[in-house]
Structures are given as C-alpha cells and as structure tokens.
PDB file of N, CA, C and O in Angstrom, chain B, residues numbered from 101:
ATOM      1  N   MET B 101       0.837  -1.186   0.000  1.00  0.00           N
ATOM      2  CA  MET B 101       0.000   0.000   0.000  1.00  0.00           C
ATOM      3  C   MET B 101       0.881   1.249   0.000  1.00  0.00           C
ATOM      4  O   MET B 101       2.005   1.245   0.500  1.00  0.00           O
ATOM      5  N   TYR B 102       0.338   2.296  -0.568  1.00  0.00           N
ATOM      6  CA  TYR B 102       0.994   3.605  -0.585  1.00  0.00           C
ATOM      7  C   TYR B 102       0.003   4.606  -0.008  1.00  0.00           C
ATOM      8  O   TYR B 102      -1.209   4.461  -0.169  1.00  0.00           O
ATOM      9  N   TYR B 103       0.528   5.611   0.660  1.00  0.00           N
ATOM     10  CA  TYR B 103      -0.325   6.536   1.391  1.00  0.00           C
ATOM     11  C   TYR B 103      -0.022   7.981   1.034  1.00  0.00           C
ATOM     12  O   TYR B 103       1.132   8.363   0.841  1.00  0.00           O
ATOM     13  N   VAL B 104      -1.082   8.776   0.951  1.00  0.00           N
ATOM     14  CA  VAL B 104      -0.997  10.229   0.883  1.00  0.00           C
ATOM     15  C   VAL B 104      -1.558  10.705   2.206  1.00  0.00           C
ATOM     16  O   VAL B 104      -2.637  10.277   2.617  1.00  0.00           O
ATOM     17  N   TYR B 105      -0.834  11.589   2.876  1.00  0.00           N
ATOM     18  CA  TYR B 105      -1.250  11.978   4.218  1.00  0.00           C
ATOM     19  C   TYR B 105      -1.210  13.482   4.404  1.00  0.00           C
ATOM     20  O   TYR B 105      -0.519  14.199   3.679  1.00  0.00           O
ATOM     21  N   LEU B 106      -1.954  13.940   5.377  1.00  0.00           N
ATOM     22  CA  LEU B 106      -2.053  15.353   5.723  1.00  0.00           C
ATOM     23  C   LEU B 106      -1.695  15.505   7.193  1.00  0.00           C
ATOM     24  O   LEU B 106      -2.318  14.897   8.063  1.00  0.00           O
ATOM     25  N   LEU B 107      -0.686  16.323   7.458  1.00  0.00           N
ATOM     26  CA  LEU B 107      -0.245  16.582   8.821  1.00  0.00           C
ATOM     27  C   LEU B 107      -0.502  18.036   9.177  1.00  0.00           C
ATOM     28  O   LEU B 107      -0.510  18.907   8.308  1.00  0.00           O
ATOM     29  N   LYS B 108      -0.710  18.287  10.444  1.00  0.00           N
ATOM     30  CA  LYS B 108      -0.864  19.649  10.943  1.00  0.00           C
ATOM     31  C   LYS B 108       0.132  19.836  12.078  1.00  0.00           C
ATOM     32  O   LYS B 108       0.241  19.002  12.976  1.00  0.00           O
ATOM     33  N   GLU B 109       0.850  20.937  12.018  1.00  0.00           N
ATOM     34  CA  GLU B 109       1.794  21.258  13.078  1.00  0.00           C
ATOM     35  C   GLU B 109       1.020  21.813  14.266  1.00  0.00           C
ATOM     36  O   GLU B 109       0.231  22.747  14.122  1.00  0.00           O
ATOM     37  N   LYS B 110       1.250  21.232  15.439  1.00  0.00           N
ATOM     38  CA  LYS B 110       0.531  21.679  16.634  1.00  0.00           C
ATOM     39  C   LYS B 110       0.958  23.093  16.994  1.00  0.00           C
ATOM     40  O   LYS B 110       2.132  23.450  16.895  1.00  0.00           O
ATOM     41  N   GLY B 111      -0.015  23.887  17.414  1.00  0.00           N
ATOM     42  CA  GLY B 111       0.242  25.259  17.799  1.00  0.00           C
ATOM     43  C   GLY B 111       0.244  26.236  16.641  1.00  0.00           C
ATOM     44  O   GLY B 111       0.467  27.430  16.845  1.00  0.00           O
ATOM     45  N   SER B 112       0.001  25.759  15.433  1.00  0.00           N
ATOM     46  CA  SER B 112      -0.081  26.645  14.271  1.00  0.00           C
ATOM     47  C   SER B 112      -1.030  26.031  13.251  1.00  0.00           C
ATOM     48  O   SER B 112      -1.563  24.940  13.454  1.00  0.00           O
ATOM     49  N   ASN B 113      -1.228  26.738  12.169  1.00  0.00           N
ATOM     50  CA  ASN B 113      -2.088  26.211  11.104  1.00  0.00           C
ATOM     51  C   ASN B 113      -1.266  25.674   9.944  1.00  0.00           C
ATOM     52  O   ASN B 113      -1.806  25.466   8.858  1.00  0.00           O
ATOM     53  N   LYS B 114       0.024  25.444  10.147  1.00  0.00           N
ATOM     54  CA  LYS B 114       0.867  24.922   9.083  1.00  0.00           C
ATOM     55  C   LYS B 114       0.501  23.473   8.805  1.00  0.00           C
ATOM     56  O   LYS B 114       0.311  22.671   9.720  1.00  0.00           O
ATOM     57  N   THR B 115       0.408  23.160   7.523  1.00  0.00           N
ATOM     58  CA  THR B 115       0.056  21.804   7.116  1.00  0.00           C
ATOM     59  C   THR B 115       1.124  21.253   6.180  1.00  0.00           C
ATOM     60  O   THR B 115       1.905  21.999   5.589  1.00  0.00           O
ATOM     61  N   TYR B 116       1.136  19.956   6.065  1.00  0.00           N
ATOM     62  CA  TYR B 116       2.082  19.278   5.191  1.00  0.00           C
ATOM     63  C   TYR B 116       1.361  18.120   4.517  1.00  0.00           C
ATOM     64  O   TYR B 116       0.679  17.337   5.178  1.00  0.00           O
ATOM     65  N   ILE B 117       1.513  18.013   3.212  1.00  0.00           N
ATOM     66  CA  ILE B 117       0.955  16.915   2.444  1.00  0.00           C
ATOM     67  C   ILE B 117       2.120  16.069   1.977  1.00  0.00           C
ATOM     68  O   ILE B 117       3.087  16.591   1.424  1.00  0.00           O
ATOM     69  N   GLY B 118       2.036  14.766   2.194  1.00  0.00           N
ATOM     70  CA  GLY B 118       3.131  13.895   1.807  1.00  0.00           C
ATOM     71  C   GLY B 118       2.663  12.575   1.249  1.00  0.00           C
ATOM     72  O   GLY B 118       1.470  12.277   1.193  1.00  0.00           O
ATOM     73  N   PHE B 119       3.646  11.790   0.837  1.00  0.00           N
ATOM     74  CA  PHE B 119       3.422  10.484   0.221  1.00  0.00           C
ATOM     75  C   PHE B 119       4.433   9.512   0.816  1.00  0.00           C
ATOM     76  O   PHE B 119       5.585   9.885   1.036  1.00  0.00           O
ATOM     77  N   THR B 120       4.024   8.274   1.079  1.00  0.00           N
ATOM     78  CA  THR B 120       4.940   7.274   1.615  1.00  0.00           C
ATOM     79  C   THR B 120       4.410   5.867   1.380  1.00  0.00           C
ATOM     80  O   THR B 120       3.221   5.660   1.135  1.00  0.00           O
ATOM     81  N   ALA B 121       5.316   4.915   1.462  1.00  0.00           N
ATOM     82  CA  ALA B 121       4.925   3.507   1.406  1.00  0.00           C
ATOM     83  C   ALA B 121       4.785   2.940   2.815  1.00  0.00           C
ATOM     84  O   ALA B 121       4.200   1.871   2.994  1.00  0.00           O
ATOM     85  N   ASN B 122       5.316   3.644   3.819  1.00  0.00           N
ATOM     86  CA  ASN B 122       5.247   3.188   5.205  1.00  0.00           C
ATOM     87  C   ASN B 122       4.798   4.359   6.080  1.00  0.00           C
ATOM     88  O   ASN B 122       5.620   5.151   6.540  1.00  0.00           O
ATOM     89  N   LEU B 123       3.517   4.457   6.299  1.00  0.00           N
ATOM     90  CA  LEU B 123       2.948   5.606   7.006  1.00  0.00           C
ATOM     91  C   LEU B 123       3.442   5.694   8.446  1.00  0.00           C
ATOM     92  O   LEU B 123       3.787   6.781   8.909  1.00  0.00           O
ATOM     93  N   GLU B 124       3.482   4.596   9.147  1.00  0.00           N
ATOM     94  CA  GLU B 124       3.900   4.608  10.548  1.00  0.00           C
ATOM     95  C   GLU B 124       5.338   5.115  10.695  1.00  0.00           C
ATOM     96  O   GLU B 124       5.618   5.951  11.553  1.00  0.00           O
ATOM     97  N   GLN B 125       6.231   4.617   9.872  1.00  0.00           N
ATOM     98  CA  GLN B 125       7.630   5.037   9.936  1.00  0.00           C
ATOM     99  C   GLN B 125       7.772   6.511   9.573  1.00  0.00           C
ATOM    100  O   GLN B 125       8.535   7.239  10.207  1.00  0.00           O
ATOM    101  N   ARG B 126       7.041   6.947   8.559  1.00  0.00           N
ATOM    102  CA  ARG B 126       7.133   8.349   8.125  1.00  0.00           C
ATOM    103  C   ARG B 126       6.631   9.292   9.206  1.00  0.00           C
ATOM    104  O   ARG B 126       7.209  10.362   9.400  1.00  0.00           O
ATOM    105  N   LEU B 127       5.574   8.922   9.911  1.00  0.00           N
ATOM    106  CA  LEU B 127       5.075   9.761  11.000  1.00  0.00           C
ATOM    107  C   LEU B 127       6.118   9.876  12.107  1.00  0.00           C
ATOM    108  O   LEU B 127       6.299  10.954  12.674  1.00  0.00           O
ATOM    109  N   LYS B 128       6.801   8.783  12.421  1.00  0.00           N
ATOM    110  CA  LYS B 128       7.859   8.828  13.428  1.00  0.00           C
ATOM    111  C   LYS B 128       8.969   9.784  13.009  1.00  0.00           C
ATOM    112  O   LYS B 128       9.508  10.513  13.841  1.00  0.00           O
ATOM    113  N   GLN B 129       9.311   9.784  11.730  1.00  0.00           N
ATOM    114  CA  GLN B 129      10.343  10.696  11.232  1.00  0.00           C
ATOM    115  C   GLN B 129       9.907  12.146  11.379  1.00  0.00           C
ATOM    116  O   GLN B 129      10.702  12.986  11.801  1.00  0.00           O
ATOM    117  N   HIS B 130       8.672  12.451  11.044  1.00  0.00           N
ATOM    118  CA  HIS B 130       8.162  13.812  11.186  1.00  0.00           C
ATOM    119  C   HIS B 130       8.146  14.231  12.658  1.00  0.00           C
ATOM    120  O   HIS B 130       8.555  15.342  12.996  1.00  0.00           O
ATOM    121  N   LYS B 131       7.674  13.339  13.525  1.00  0.00           N
ATOM    122  CA  LYS B 131       7.559  13.670  14.946  1.00  0.00           C
ATOM    123  C   LYS B 131       8.915  13.858  15.618  1.00  0.00           C
ATOM    124  O   LYS B 131       8.998  14.487  16.673  1.00  0.00           O
ATOM    125  N   ALA B 132       9.972  13.324  15.024  1.00  0.00           N
ATOM    126  CA  ALA B 132      11.312  13.493  15.577  1.00  0.00           C
ATOM    127  C   ALA B 132      11.789  14.933  15.449  1.00  0.00           C
ATOM    128  O   ALA B 132      12.649  15.369  16.215  1.00  0.00           O
ATOM    129  N   THR B 133      11.244  15.674  14.493  1.00  0.00           N
ATOM    130  CA  THR B 133      11.700  17.047  14.276  1.00  0.00           C
ATOM    131  C   THR B 133      10.660  18.102  14.653  1.00  0.00           C
ATOM    132  O   THR B 133      11.022  19.239  14.957  1.00  0.00           O
ATOM    133  N   LYS B 134       9.390  17.748  14.639  1.00  0.00           N
ATOM    134  CA  LYS B 134       8.325  18.716  14.938  1.00  0.00           C
ATOM    135  C   LYS B 134       7.200  18.037  15.682  1.00  0.00           C
ATOM    136  O   LYS B 134       7.054  16.816  15.651  1.00  0.00           O
ATOM    137  N   GLU B 135       6.417  18.846  16.344  1.00  0.00           N
ATOM    138  CA  GLU B 135       5.229  18.335  17.022  1.00  0.00           C
ATOM    139  C   GLU B 135       4.072  18.412  16.038  1.00  0.00           C
ATOM    140  O   GLU B 135       3.535  19.489  15.777  1.00  0.00           O
ATOM    141  N   ILE B 136       3.695  17.267  15.497  1.00  0.00           N
ATOM    142  CA  ILE B 136       2.667  17.212  14.455  1.00  0.00           C
ATOM    143  C   ILE B 136       1.598  16.203  14.817  1.00  0.00           C
ATOM    144  O   ILE B 136       1.775  15.356  15.693  1.00  0.00           O
ATOM    145  N   GLU B 137       0.479  16.320  14.110  1.00  0.00           N
ATOM    146  CA  GLU B 137      -0.570  15.315  14.256  1.00  0.00           C
ATOM    147  C   GLU B 137      -1.085  14.935  12.867  1.00  0.00           C
ATOM    148  O   GLU B 137      -1.163  15.768  11.965  1.00  0.00           O
ATOM    149  N   LEU B 138      -1.428  13.672  12.722  1.00  0.00           N
ATOM    150  CA  LEU B 138      -1.985  13.175  11.480  1.00  0.00           C
ATOM    151  C   LEU B 138      -3.448  13.585  11.424  1.00  0.00           C
ATOM    152  O   LEU B 138      -4.228  13.239  12.311  1.00  0.00           O
ATOM    153  N   ILE B 139      -3.819  14.317  10.392  1.00  0.00           N
ATOM    154  CA  ILE B 139      -5.186  14.786  10.225  1.00  0.00           C
ATOM    155  C   ILE B 139      -5.989  13.827   9.347  1.00  0.00           C
ATOM    156  O   ILE B 139      -7.172  13.584   9.586  1.00  0.00           O
ATOM    157  N   TYR B 140      -5.315  13.284   8.318  1.00  0.00           N
ATOM    158  CA  TYR B 140      -6.041  12.525   7.301  1.00  0.00           C
ATOM    159  C   TYR B 140      -5.051  11.720   6.466  1.00  0.00           C
ATOM    160  O   TYR B 140      -3.907  12.134   6.278  1.00  0.00           O
ATOM    161  N   TYR B 141      -5.494  10.572   5.969  1.00  0.00           N
ATOM    162  CA  TYR B 141      -4.688   9.839   4.992  1.00  0.00           C
ATOM    163  C   TYR B 141      -5.591   9.064   4.044  1.00  0.00           C
ATOM    164  O   TYR B 141      -6.739   8.750   4.359  1.00  0.00           O
ATOM    165  N   GLU B 142      -5.039   8.765   2.879  1.00  0.00           N
ATOM    166  CA  GLU B 142      -5.701   7.969   1.864  1.00  0.00           C
ATOM    167  C   GLU B 142      -4.754   6.845   1.475  1.00  0.00           C
ATOM    168  O   GLU B 142      -3.545   7.066   1.400  1.00  0.00           O
ATOM    169  N   ALA B 143      -5.265   5.657   1.229  1.00  0.00           N
ATOM    170  CA  ALA B 143      -4.450   4.502   0.834  1.00  0.00           C
ATOM    171  C   ALA B 143      -4.684   4.181  -0.638  1.00  0.00           C
ATOM    172  O   ALA B 143      -5.807   4.257  -1.136  1.00  0.00           O
ATOM    173  N   TYR B 144      -3.602   3.822  -1.322  1.00  0.00           N
ATOM    174  CA  TYR B 144      -3.656   3.479  -2.739  1.00  0.00           C
ATOM    175  C   TYR B 144      -2.902   2.183  -2.982  1.00  0.00           C
ATOM    176  O   TYR B 144      -1.948   1.867  -2.270  1.00  0.00           O
ATOM    177  N   LYS B 145      -3.329   1.437  -3.985  1.00  0.00           N
ATOM    178  CA  LYS B 145      -2.680   0.171  -4.312  1.00  0.00           C
ATOM    179  C   LYS B 145      -1.360   0.376  -5.041  1.00  0.00           C
ATOM    180  O   LYS B 145      -0.425  -0.404  -4.864  1.00  0.00           O
ATOM    181  N   THR B 146      -1.279   1.423  -5.863  1.00  0.00           N
ATOM    182  CA  THR B 146      -0.060   1.635  -6.637  1.00  0.00           C
ATOM    183  C   THR B 146       0.616   2.947  -6.255  1.00  0.00           C
ATOM    184  O   THR B 146      -0.019   3.904  -5.812  1.00  0.00           O
ATOM    185  N   GLU B 147       1.924   2.945  -6.444  1.00  0.00           N
ATOM    186  CA  GLU B 147       2.709   4.149  -6.165  1.00  0.00           C
ATOM    187  C   GLU B 147       2.290   5.291  -7.077  1.00  0.00           C
ATOM    188  O   GLU B 147       2.217   6.439  -6.639  1.00  0.00           O
ATOM    189  N   LYS B 148       2.017   4.992  -8.330  1.00  0.00           N
ATOM    190  CA  LYS B 148       1.625   6.036  -9.282  1.00  0.00           C
ATOM    191  C   LYS B 148       0.344   6.742  -8.845  1.00  0.00           C
ATOM    192  O   LYS B 148       0.260   7.969  -8.902  1.00  0.00           O
ATOM    193  N   GLU B 149      -0.648   5.975  -8.410  1.00  0.00           N
ATOM    194  CA  GLU B 149      -1.907   6.585  -7.954  1.00  0.00           C
ATOM    195  C   GLU B 149      -1.656   7.523  -6.773  1.00  0.00           C
ATOM    196  O   GLU B 149      -2.197   8.628  -6.730  1.00  0.00           O
ATOM    197  N   ALA B 150      -0.849   7.089  -5.829  1.00  0.00           N
ATOM    198  CA  ALA B 150      -0.576   7.910  -4.647  1.00  0.00           C
ATOM    199  C   ALA B 150       0.205   9.160  -5.020  1.00  0.00           C
ATOM    200  O   ALA B 150      -0.112  10.251  -4.547  1.00  0.00           O
ATOM    201  N   ARG B 151       1.215   9.016  -5.855  1.00  0.00           N
ATOM    202  CA  ARG B 151       2.006  10.185  -6.281  1.00  0.00           C
ATOM    203  C   ARG B 151       1.142  11.188  -7.060  1.00  0.00           C
ATOM    204  O   ARG B 151       1.271  12.399  -6.879  1.00  0.00           O
ATOM    205  N   ASP B 152       0.277  10.681  -7.914  1.00  0.00           N
ATOM    206  CA  ASP B 152      -0.616  11.561  -8.679  1.00  0.00           C
ATOM    207  C   ASP B 152      -1.540  12.341  -7.744  1.00  0.00           C
ATOM    208  O   ASP B 152      -1.747  13.541  -7.928  1.00  0.00           O
ATOM    209  N   ARG B 153      -2.091  11.662  -6.748  1.00  0.00           N
ATOM    210  CA  ARG B 153      -2.985  12.334  -5.793  1.00  0.00           C
ATOM    211  C   ARG B 153      -2.235  13.382  -4.978  1.00  0.00           C
ATOM    212  O   ARG B 153      -2.739  14.486  -4.771  1.00  0.00           O
ATOM    213  N   GLU B 154      -1.038  13.043  -4.516  1.00  0.00           N
ATOM    214  CA  GLU B 154      -0.225  14.006  -3.764  1.00  0.00           C
ATOM    215  C   GLU B 154       0.057  15.237  -4.624  1.00  0.00           C
ATOM    216  O   GLU B 154      -0.060  16.369  -4.155  1.00  0.00           O
ATOM    217  N   ARG B 155       0.424  15.013  -5.867  1.00  0.00           N
ATOM    218  CA  ARG B 155       0.727  16.117  -6.786  1.00  0.00           C
ATOM    219  C   ARG B 155      -0.501  17.004  -6.992  1.00  0.00           C
ATOM    220  O   ARG B 155      -0.386  18.230  -7.005  1.00  0.00           O
ATOM    221  N   LYS B 156      -1.669  16.391  -7.151  1.00  0.00           N
ATOM    222  CA  LYS B 156      -2.894  17.178  -7.335  1.00  0.00           C
ATOM    223  C   LYS B 156      -3.182  18.040  -6.114  1.00  0.00           C
ATOM    224  O   LYS B 156      -3.541  19.210  -6.247  1.00  0.00           O
ATOM    225  N   LEU B 157      -3.028  17.468  -4.930  1.00  0.00           N
ATOM    226  CA  LEU B 157      -3.296  18.237  -3.713  1.00  0.00           C
ATOM    227  C   LEU B 157      -2.315  19.391  -3.546  1.00  0.00           C
ATOM    228  O   LEU B 157      -2.688  20.461  -3.063  1.00  0.00           O
ATOM    229  N   LYS B 158      -1.074  19.180  -3.941  1.00  0.00           N
ATOM    230  CA  LYS B 158      -0.059  20.223  -3.790  1.00  0.00           C
ATOM    231  C   LYS B 158      -0.131  21.285  -4.882  1.00  0.00           C
ATOM    232  O   LYS B 158       0.149  22.456  -4.625  1.00  0.00           O
ATOM    233  N   MET B 159      -0.505  20.887  -6.097  1.00  0.00           N
ATOM    234  CA  MET B 159      -0.414  21.812  -7.229  1.00  0.00           C
ATOM    235  C   MET B 159      -1.728  22.455  -7.641  1.00  0.00           C
ATOM    236  O   MET B 159      -1.732  23.524  -8.251  1.00  0.00           O
ATOM    237  N   TYR B 160      -2.844  21.811  -7.312  1.00  0.00           N
ATOM    238  CA  TYR B 160      -4.124  22.331  -7.766  1.00  0.00           C
ATOM    239  C   TYR B 160      -4.970  22.761  -6.580  1.00  0.00           C
ATOM    240  O   TYR B 160      -5.373  21.934  -5.762  1.00  0.00           O
ATOM    241  N   GLY B 161      -5.234  24.039  -6.492  1.00  0.00           N
ATOM    242  CA  GLY B 161      -6.004  24.578  -5.389  1.00  0.00           C
ATOM    243  C   GLY B 161      -7.388  23.967  -5.256  1.00  0.00           C
ATOM    244  O   GLY B 161      -7.902  23.823  -4.147  1.00  0.00           O
ATOM    245  N   SER B 162      -7.992  23.608  -6.376  1.00  0.00           N
ATOM    246  CA  SER B 162      -9.341  23.050  -6.313  1.00  0.00           C
ATOM    247  C   SER B 162      -9.350  21.700  -5.600  1.00  0.00           C
ATOM    248  O   SER B 162     -10.290  21.405  -4.861  1.00  0.00           O
ATOM    249  N   ALA B 163      -8.332  20.884  -5.805  1.00  0.00           N
ATOM    250  CA  ALA B 163      -8.260  19.583  -5.122  1.00  0.00           C
ATOM    251  C   ALA B 163      -8.072  19.787  -3.624  1.00  0.00           C
ATOM    252  O   ALA B 163      -8.695  19.096  -2.817  1.00  0.00           O
ATOM    253  N   TRP B 164      -7.220  20.731  -3.253  1.00  0.00           N
ATOM    254  CA  TRP B 164      -6.964  21.027  -1.842  1.00  0.00           C
ATOM    255  C   TRP B 164      -8.214  21.601  -1.178  1.00  0.00           C
ATOM    256  O   TRP B 164      -8.558  21.213  -0.062  1.00  0.00           O
ATOM    257  N   ARG B 165      -8.886  22.511  -1.853  1.00  0.00           N
ATOM    258  CA  ARG B 165     -10.114  23.099  -1.301  1.00  0.00           C
ATOM    259  C   ARG B 165     -11.203  22.037  -1.133  1.00  0.00           C
ATOM    260  O   ARG B 165     -11.915  22.038  -0.129  1.00  0.00           O
ATOM    261  N   ALA B 166     -11.338  21.143  -2.094  1.00  0.00           N
ATOM    262  CA  ALA B 166     -12.354  20.089  -2.005  1.00  0.00           C
ATOM    263  C   ALA B 166     -12.085  19.173  -0.817  1.00  0.00           C
ATOM    264  O   ALA B 166     -13.015  18.783  -0.111  1.00  0.00           O
ATOM    265  N   LEU B 167     -10.821  18.827  -0.593  1.00  0.00           N
ATOM    266  CA  LEU B 167     -10.479  17.984   0.557  1.00  0.00           C
ATOM    267  C   LEU B 167     -10.771  18.710   1.863  1.00  0.00           C
ATOM    268  O   LEU B 167     -11.337  18.124   2.785  1.00  0.00           O
ATOM    269  N   ARG B 168     -10.390  19.981   1.950  1.00  0.00           N
ATOM    270  CA  ARG B 168     -10.665  20.758   3.169  1.00  0.00           C
ATOM    271  C   ARG B 168     -12.159  20.817   3.436  1.00  0.00           C
ATOM    272  O   ARG B 168     -12.593  20.670   4.579  1.00  0.00           O
ATOM    273  N   GLN B 169     -12.946  21.030   2.394  1.00  0.00           N
ATOM    274  CA  GLN B 169     -14.397  21.106   2.554  1.00  0.00           C
ATOM    275  C   GLN B 169     -14.950  19.760   3.016  1.00  0.00           C
ATOM    276  O   GLN B 169     -15.802  19.705   3.903  1.00  0.00           O
ATOM    277  N   ARG B 170     -14.465  18.678   2.414  1.00  0.00           N
ATOM    278  CA  ARG B 170     -14.920  17.347   2.788  1.00  0.00           C
ATOM    279  C   ARG B 170     -14.583  17.019   4.234  1.00  0.00           C
ATOM    280  O   ARG B 170     -15.368  16.375   4.930  1.00  0.00           O
ATOM    281  N   LEU B 171     -13.424  17.460   4.680  1.00  0.00           N
ATOM    282  CA  LEU B 171     -13.012  17.211   6.063  1.00  0.00           C
ATOM    283  C   LEU B 171     -13.604  18.232   7.039  1.00  0.00           C
ATOM    284  O   LEU B 171     -13.554  18.058   8.257  1.00  0.00           O
ATOM    285  N   ARG B 172     -14.157  19.284   6.474  1.00  0.00           N
ATOM    286  CA  ARG B 172     -14.742  20.368   7.282  1.00  0.00           C
ATOM    287  C   ARG B 172     -13.720  20.932   8.265  1.00  0.00           C
ATOM    288  O   ARG B 172     -14.001  21.118   9.449  1.00  0.00           O
ATOM    289  N   ILE B 173     -12.532  21.197   7.737  1.00  0.00           N
ATOM    290  CA  ILE B 173     -11.485  21.782   8.562  1.00  0.00           C
ATOM    291  C   ILE B 173     -11.032  23.078   7.940  1.00  0.00           C
ATOM    292  O   ILE B 173     -11.150  23.272   6.730  1.00  0.00           O
ATOM    293  N   SER B 174     -10.531  23.936   8.739  1.00  0.00           N
ATOM    294  CA  SER B 174     -10.016  25.206   8.277  1.00  0.00           C
ATOM    295  C   SER B 174      -8.505  25.208   8.488  1.00  0.00           C
ATOM    296  O   SER B 174      -8.023  25.310   9.616  1.00  0.00           O
ATOM    297  N   LEU B 175      -7.778  25.094   7.400  1.00  0.00           N
ATOM    298  CA  LEU B 175      -6.330  25.058   7.479  1.00  0.00           C
ATOM    299  C   LEU B 175      -5.765  26.111   6.525  1.00  0.00           C
ATOM    300  O   LEU B 175      -6.360  26.406   5.488  1.00  0.00           O
ATOM    301  N   SER B 176      -4.632  26.663   6.880  1.00  0.00           N
ATOM    302  CA  SER B 176      -3.997  27.618   5.974  1.00  0.00           C
ATOM    303  C   SER B 176      -3.399  26.875   4.806  1.00  0.00           C
ATOM    304  O   SER B 176      -3.030  25.707   4.929  1.00  0.00           O
ATOM    305  N   GLU B 177      -3.300  27.540   3.675  1.00  0.00           N
ATOM    306  CA  GLU B 177      -2.766  26.888   2.472  1.00  0.00           C
ATOM    307  C   GLU B 177      -1.292  27.068   2.391  1.00  0.00           C
ATOM    308  O   GLU B 177      -0.663  26.589   1.448  1.00  0.00           O
TER     309      GLU B 177
END
C-alpha cells in the first residue's frame, strides 16, 4: 500500500501533504523534528496513484479546497 497523508503542526495552522509507502515510519520521522498530528490519509494500491494524488493536492487549489471542505477543517494553504 501507498499513502498520501495530511499533517498539521501543533500550535499553528501549518500543514504538510506527503506520500509514503510506510505511514507509521514516516510519521515517526516527522515527529522526531516537529510536534505534528496526522489529520487525514488515503491509501492506494499503486505508487503512481498515490504520487498523482499528492501532486494534485499540492499543485491544484481546487483539489486542496475540495479535501478541506470534505473534512470540514479550516487550514492555511
């Protein structure tokens, strides 16, 4: 499985969108440097699908806005 995930830095509205094949390990790496929390993730069968989704969320405002609306969260872009 491959994962696209959304993190939020505690104490601020900073967010991070990422991609990984090992979500648990990647979260540990992030937490080693910053105080973050996992807000959301999506699982994909192929690496290409996950990379494409990550790219859409990072590059296209409409994809990011749709996800924020679906999650009903207010995060800075």
